[in-house]
N, C-alpha and C positions, 0 to 999 in steps of 0.2 A: 592631745588636748588642744596646740596650737594648730593642728590642721582642723581641727572642727573650726576653732574660730575663724582661721581662714575662708573656709567655706562659710561659715556664715556671715562672715564680710562681703562675701563676693557675693552672695543671695540678697543682701541688702543692698546693693548696686544695683545688682538687676532690676529690684523692685522701683526701685529710684527712677532710674534708666526709663520702666515702662510707664510709670507714670507719668514722667515729662513726656515723653512720647504722648500718650495718649491727652494729656494738655494741649501739648502743643497741634495735635488734630481737633480736639475739641472746641479751641479759643478759638479759629476763624471761624466753624460751624456756628458759633454765636453770635458772633460777628454777620456771618450772613442771614442768619434767621433773622435780626436785629432790623436787617437793611431792607430783607423781604416783607417783612411785617410793617415797614414803617413805607416802603411801597407801597402796599398793598390798602395801608390806612389813608394814604394819598391819594390812589386812586379810587376807592369807593367814596372820598369825601369831593373829589371832582366830577365823579359821577352823579353823587348826590347834590351837587352845586348847581350841575349843568341840567338836570331835570327839573331842580326846585325854579329857577329861574322861566325854564319854560312854563310852568305852571302856573307863574307871578305872570307872565307876559299874556298866558291864556286868562286871568284872573282881571287882568287891567281891559282887556278887549273886552269879555262877555260880561263882565261886573257880577256873575252870580258863580257860587261856589257848586261843585260838581262831586256827585256818587257815582262810582264805578260798581257794577256786578260782573267776577267773572266767570261765565257760563258757558264753556265751549260748546256745547251738546243744546243750546236755547231753544231748538228747532225740533227738538225729539219727541216732544208731546208726552214726556212721563213724568211719575210725581214730582220729580226735581223740577221738573219745570214748572210744576203749577206751581210752586213755592216761591220761584223767582216773578212769576206774571203778579200773583197774590202779594207777594212782598213789594213790587214796583206801584201796585197799583195804590196800596195802603200809604207808604212813603211819599208818594206823589200828593195826593190828599192831602197829608199831614203837611209837608212842607214846600206848598206853591211857587217857592221864589228860588228852589234848589233845581238845577238841572241835573237831567242822569244818563250815565253810558251805560252801554252793555258789551263786554268782549265776548264776540262769538267766533266759533272757528266754522262755520256752517258757510259754506260756498254754492253758487248758482241760485241761491233767491236774494232778492230784496228785504231791508227792512221791512217794508209794508208786508212780505207775504207772510214774514213770520209771524208778525204783530196779528193779521188775518189768521193763519194757523193757531194762534193762543184763542183766538176768539170764540172759530169753529171745534177744537178739543175740548177748551174748558169750560168754555162763554165769560171768557175775561174779556172786558175792553178796558184800555188803559185811559185816563183822563185826559195825560197829554204824550207825545210824540216824545221817543226816545231815541237817543244817537247808536247807532249800532258800529261797532270797530270791529272789521271784520279781518280775524287773523288766519294767516296763510299756512300756520307750522301744526295744525292740530294734529298731523300725523304722527305727531311725536309723543302724543299722548296714548294713540291707539296701542291698546293691547296686544293687536295683530303684528305690531313694529317688535315687538322684545319676548320671541319665544322662549326666553330663559332669562333670568333676573327679572321677572317683567315687572313686580311692583318697584324696583329699583330704577329701570327704565323708565318706565312712566312718570316718575318723582322727578328723576332730571329733566326727561323732556317737558314737563311743566314748567319747569324754571324757564327754558329757553323760550316756553310760549309765554310764559310771565312777563318776561322781559322784553318780548316781542311787543305785547299789551302796553306795557308802563312805556316804551320809546315813543309809541303810536298814539296815547295819551295819558297824561300825567292828571289822575283825581286829586281832590282832597280828601276824599272817604273812599275804601275799599273795599270791597264786601265779597269775599270767595263765596258763592253759592253753591259749588258744586264737589266741594272735598279737596280741591289743590292745595294741601297745607305748605307745602315748600314756595308756592309763591308769594306765601307771606312775608317774609323776612325780606324776599326781595323789594316788595313795595314798601314795607315800613322802612326798612336801612336805606335802601338806594334812592326810593322815589319820596321818602319823608312825610306817606300819608300815615293818618289813621287807618286803622285795621279791623276788620271784623270778618267772622266767619260762619256760617250757618253748616255744621257736618253731619249730614244723611247717615254717614257709614263711615267706620273708621278705617283709614287703610291697612292696617294692621290691627291684629287683636289677639287679645289672649284665647281666645277659643282659636283660632287659626293657629296658634303654636299648640295647642293641645292638640288637634285633628294631626298634626306633624308629628308630635312628640308620640302619640297612639299609633303613627302609622295607618291612617285611617284615610284611602283612596278616597276626595272628592275633585271639584272641576278645578280647587285650587292647588289641588296635591295628587299630581299623578302617580298612577299605579306602580311605576319601575323606580319611581323616587321612595315610594309606603313599602316597597317589598323590600328595599336593601337600607340595614339601620346605618351604615354610615352616610351614605346621604341624606339620610334622614335627622342626622346629626349637624351634617354640613347646614341642614336648611331651617335647622331650630336656632343655629348659631348666627345665619344671615336674618331671620327671622327677628330675633332680639339683638342685633347691633341695626338694623332699620328701624326697630321701635325706637331705639333710642333718641336717634338722628329725628325721626318723626314728629318726637315729644318735643323736640327743642324747637322744630319750624312752628309746628301749632303753639307751641307757647308764647310767640310773637304775636298773638290777636289781643287785641284791647279788650273786645267782647268776643265771645264764644254761644252760640246757639247751637242746640242738640235738639235731635227730632223724637229723643224718647229714652225711657228709663232704660232700656239696655245701652244704646247709646252712650247714655249718660255715664253709666259705669265705666264703658273703655276708657270713656275721654277723659275722665277723671283721674284715670291710673297712668296714663299715655301723657297727657300734656301738664298735669299737676298743676293746675288754674281753678284751683273752687271757686273765688269770687268773684271771677270773671265767667262762669260759668252758667246757664240754666236751661231748661227745658224748655222748647218753644212748638209745640206737637203742630205738624202741618197741616195746611188746608185743606179740607175734603167739603166737597160741593154738597154736603147734607142735605141741605134747604131745597136744591133743586128735582130731590126724593119727595119730600113730604107731600106734596099730592097727591102720591099715589095711596089708594084706597087698601091698606092689609085685609080689611074686610070683603071688599068686593073680591079681593085673589080666593076668597074659601068659597064666598057664594058663586063662584061658578063652578065648571064642572074640571077645569083644568087639574086643580092641585086631587080632586079624587079619582082621579083618574091616570091609572099606572103609566099608561103610556104615551103620556105625553110632557113627561117632565124634559125640563134642561139645564144643563151645568154648566157654568159659567166661570171662566179664567179671563182677571185682568191684569196683563202685568207686564213690561217689556218682554222682548223676547232673548233674553241675555243669559248667560250659563245658570248664572246663582238663582234663576228663577226656578229652575226644575222641574221644566212643563214634560222633559221623558218622565219624570215619577206621574204625573197627573194622567198621561196618557197610557202608563202601563196600570195605574190604578182603576182606571175605567173599563180596559180590558177585565182584570179581575172582576169588578163588578158586574161586569156581564157574564164573566162566567159563571158566576154565582148563582144567576138567576135567568141569563138569556135562555137557556133550554129548558126551563121548566116552563107550566102553566101560566105563572105568574109574571114571568119574564115581560120585560119593556120592550115592546116593538120598535117604536120611536124613538128611544131613549137618543139625547145628542148631547156631546160636550162642544163647547163654545169656546175657542181660545181668542181673545182680542189684547191687542197689544199693538206696540209701535216699536218700527224697524229704527236704527241709528246711524246703519251704516250696510256696506256690502254682507259685512260680517255677521250683522242679526239675521238680514235675507236667506244667508246662506245656512245658517241654524233653522231657519221656517221650512226649508227646502229640508231639511234633516229629519225633521221632526214629522213632515209630510209622509218622508219614505219609510218610519215607524209606526206609520200608522198602519201603511201599505203590509207591513211586514207582521203588524200584528192582528192583520183581518179589520180594521175599525174606521178604514178611509170613508167610508159612505155614512159613519155618523160622528164624525169628528169635521166641525168649520173652524177654518182660519179665517178673522178679521184684523187687517192691519189698518192702523191710522185711522181711524175712524170718527167721526163727526160726534159729538157729545150727544146730541140727538140721538142716533143711534144705539152709541151706547146704553145711552138712557134705556131704551127699548128694551135692548138684551138682557138689561137686569131685571126689567121688571118683568120679564117674559120667565125668566129662570126660577128655580126652584131651589138648587143648591148655589151660592159661590164657592169656587174653588181658590185656595192658595197652597204652595209647597215649597216655598221658599226657606230653608234653613236658617236661622238667625236673620231676618228680616229685622232691616232698622225699624221700620215702623210700619208701614202696610195700608197707602192710602188708597189701593184696590179693594183691601178687607174692609176700610170703614163705609166707602162707598155700597158693596154690597150688601152692609150690614141696614144701611139708610133707604136701601133700594126695597127691603122686605126680602131680599133673598137670606134662606140659613147657609150661615156662613161655614165653612171646613176651610181653616186653616192649620199653619205647620206649629206644632208645638215647640216654639222655641221665639225668642227673638220680641219684638215689639205688641205681635199678634198675643202672645202669650202673657206678657206683662202689662198691656198697656190697653189694649182693646178687645179679646175675646172673655171678657172679666165677668162676673156674675154684676148683676146689675140690681140694686136692692134685693138680693137673696136669689136672683130668677137666673136663668141660663139663658146666655145672648148666643151662643155657638158652640160649634166643637173644633175639636182638636186632636190631630194626628201627625203620625211621624214615618210611614214607612207605607208601600205599597199595600200591605194586608189589612195594615190601620185604617188607610183613607176607603177604601173600596167597603170596610165592615161599617165607616161611619155612614156613610154616601148609601149603602143598603137603611141602616138603621132611621136615618134622615128620610128616605122613600117612605120607609113601613109607618112614620108617624101618622095620627090622624088628622086633618085640618085643626083641629081644635088645640092639638099639641104644637102643630108648626105656627100659630098664628101665636100662641102666646110667647114664644122664644122670638118672632118676629119682632113684635111688639117690643120688649124688653130691649134688643138690640137696638133696635131705631131710636129708645129714649136715652140710650146709654152712649149714644156716639155724638149728641150736640156738643159735648166738650171738644167735637175736632171741628167746628164748624169756620168757615171763615173769619166772620166777627171775633172768634176767642184766637184766632191765629193773629189776625192783625193787630188787636189789642196786644198779646204778648211780644209782639216784635218790634212793635214801635218803643215798647217801654224800654225792650233790652236795645234798641238803636238809639235812644235818649244820647248816654253819655258820649255818644260820638259826634252825632246832628250837635251838640249844646257846642260843641268846638266850633261849629262852622260860623255860630252866630256870636262868639267872642273876637 
């Protein structure tokens, strides 16, 4: 018994010694953490004071507050750029005493050339000049810079790009119009700015997690990862961790505008700020197509002649747009009918879109190679960065408007096709499914598909419709898209921006 007591006492002394040792190690760590936290706080406050002095000096010199838009690819010519220019036009007209700045990463162009490009591509003229801040570090947000951990790399890169923007010019109100959520805390907490955001597409979404969990290979989930359960599990953990940080960054925004019902659901789940979040449908130039007579198209021979149809796709040449699916479905359509007596001898597929960089241009070259491999090169045309008037002519002449992006956040190209009088065939997901290709007063407005076979079958069905049946669908579609007009966007955008702009007048 005495030995047992001695053993217990010895064990107690060992435990006490271990606790004292751990405490002696932990206490310096706690002190060090407190000191580092205090130093970080002082550093942040020092940077904030330095930046605010810069802003106050600018205000004293200029006498007018400034709103800045962060849009590193403002010269790209896509739907996101149309949102930027329409937003600038609306807010300039509403607030004539406010100055405006655009942060862009475009190089080799002048501000005048960028504005001229907006006029040619979108038929948009700004009422007053804007100041362009040309950033030199846009390479940091290029996907090609990060072969692995692309989301994380681009997000960290966007913080450095945002820091370059903030130190180049400190605005009073900052609007991220391109989806770089990690710039929001930088401008809010370091720059002392009021911040807003227009979200086209969540950087990470529950749908992306589902793709990885189900080990489904896609453009953002390579085959070697989807085939390996361990790598797939690791990627799910990576996505979940990133989603948490992404939500914290996005929640810094004072006002949050999203472009569709699909995007709204994901942003509410990730950013958790329902009182500050609302849908602002992007502007679509539907009125530019209203002078096209749908009846005249039916009266002509074009639609009654199977041999002269054209199928038009409008969208930037990005991987998620899935132009390969369009070409392969077109090949299947030709296989269905090309050899028979009812085949279309001059049926064409026209791919219209913008190229942002060399990576996009390389992708177009790859698509042209695919056309060669499938034997459709003589039937597929590529039209890059074309002016608005040429785009309008192509849509007027087209029978079918083609869209194949899975979970497209909205789909401006889809709306333009419907307004122009083409019969839209869109992907059965995202914005087209939830917001755009929906019944209008009980009538059909278009078609949806999700695979090569279903796209080929739908195109065959559309081309087999009678002129009167096509006319009915066209009329429904055109009437339904009026809710996506420039005027509707401007009213919604200005209403959403009012809380931020009201602070400028105080």
